[in-house]
Structure formats: structure tokens, C-alpha cells
C-alpha positions in Angstrom: 3.7 9.8 -13.2 6.1 6.9 -13.2 4.4 3.5 -13.6 0.7 2.9 -13.7 -1.6 3.5 -10.7 -2.4 -0.2 -10.6 1.3 -1.1 -10.5 2.1 1.5 -7.8 -0.7 0.2 -5.6 0.7 -3.3 -5.7 4.0 -1.9 -4.5 6.0 -2.4 -7.7 6.3 -0.1 -10.6 8.8 0.4 -13.4 10.7 3.7 -13.4 11.2 4.0 -17.2 13.8 6.8 -16.9 16.3 4.6 -15.1 14.9 1.2 -15.8 14.7 0.0 -12.1 11.9 -1.7 -10.3 10.8 -0.2 -7.0 9.3 -2.5 -4.4 9.8 -0.5 -1.2 6.3 -0.8 0.1 6.3 -2.4 3.5 3.4 -0.9 5.5 0.1 -0.1 3.8 -1.8 0.1 7.1 -0.9 3.7 7.5 0.8 6.5 5.5 3.5 5.2 3.2 5.9 6.9 0.9 5.9 5.4 -2.6 7.2 6.5 -5.9 5.3 9.5 -7.2 3.0 9.4 -4.2 3.7 11.5 -1.0 1.6 9.0 0.9 -1.1 6.4 0.9 -3.8 5.9 3.6 -6.1 2.9 3.7 -8.9 2.2 6.1 -12.6 1.6 6.7 -15.5 3.6 8.0 -18.4 2.0 9.8 -21.9 3.6 9.8 -23.9 2.2 12.7 -27.6 1.3 12.5 -29.1 4.6 13.6 -26.7 6.9 11.7 -26.5 8.0 8.1 -22.8 9.1 8.1 -19.5 8.7 9.9 -16.0 10.0 9.5 -12.4 8.8 9.6 -9.4 10.9 10.6 -6.4 10.5 8.3 -2.9 11.8 8.2 -3.0 15.4 6.9 -2.9 15.7 3.1 -2.8 18.5 0.5 -6.3 18.2 -0.8 -5.5 19.6 -4.3 -2.9 16.8 -4.7 -5.0 14.0 -3.3 -7.3 11.3 -4.7 -9.9 9.3 -2.7 -10.8 5.9 -3.9 -13.9 3.9 -2.8 -12.7 0.3 -2.5 -16.1 -1.2 -1.8 -18.6 -1.7 1.0 -20.6 -4.2 3.0 -24.1 -3.6 4.2 -27.6 -5.0 4.4 -29.6 -4.8 1.1 -32.2 -2.4 2.4 -33.1 0.3 -0.1 -30.7 3.2 0.2 -28.0 1.4 2.1 -26.1 0.3 -1.0 -25.4 3.9 -2.1 -22.6 4.8 0.2 -20.6 7.9 -0.8 -17.2 9.0 0.5 -15.7 12.4 0.3 -12.5 14.0 1.4 -14.1 16.6 3.7 -10.9 18.4 4.5 -7.1 17.7 4.9 -7.7 15.2 7.7 -11.2 13.9 7.4 -13.0 11.4 5.1 -16.8 11.4 5.4 -18.9 8.3 4.4 -22.7 8.9 3.9 -25.5 6.5 3.0 -29.0 7.4 1.9 -30.9 6.2 5.0 -30.4 4.7 8.4 -31.3 1.1 9.0 -31.1 -1.8 11.4 -27.6 -2.8 10.2 -24.1 -1.5 10.1 -22.5 -0.5 6.8 -18.7 -0.5 6.3 -16.9 1.2 3.5 -13.3 0.7 2.5 -11.2 3.6 1.2 -7.7 4.5 -0.1 -6.4 8.0 -0.1 -3.5 8.8 -2.4 -1.5 12.0 -2.1 0.7 12.9 -5.0 4.1 14.5 -4.7 4.3 18.2 -5.6 
């Protein structure tokens, strides 16, 4: 992989083989081609008060070359709400699940990376 993951996510990484800096990231709101990544999807999933899970639809990825990152969440501090898990359910779906339903809405942020073949 050229450059570190942290550098790639900021939109600038050093390609050691040719000694150039790549800063071609312009739109991280959807799928973006970047260095050794085939694409990056970022977003949020909200779980409303009476539900324990919800899903987000993303651009289709090859699951064996993809990595889902939990970027953080906001929620009430009721027991069980602060354990929100996310999983890449299939090539186009991310599922967020919390331990219980409550009076409040929980929102989790994610980033889905797909590596080039």
C-alpha cells in the first residue's frame, strides 16, 4: 500500500516509488478514487427511538477487499445505547445495531474503504 492509511484519508500521501505527492481528493461525500483505494464511502446511520438497528445503502464494493471503520457515534447515555456496532452486511449494505431501544435517536458515522485488486 502506498502511503499510510492516515495520510491517504487526509487526501495526501507520498508515493515512494516515484516520489510524488497525490492530492487528488475532491469529494469525500460519496465514492472517490484515491491512490491504492478503489473507493471511499462516508456517511451516517441513525437509529430512531423505537428501533435497535438501521441500515445504509452504499455504492457496491467487493467485500473481500473492503474495510469498514466506525468513526464514532452520538446517543443518549442510557445503558446499552453506547454499544453501537456496524457491519458490512453485503456488497451494498451497512447495518448499525445497538443493544436496546430507547427514547432517543443514536447516530453512528462510518467510512468504508475498498482497496484496488
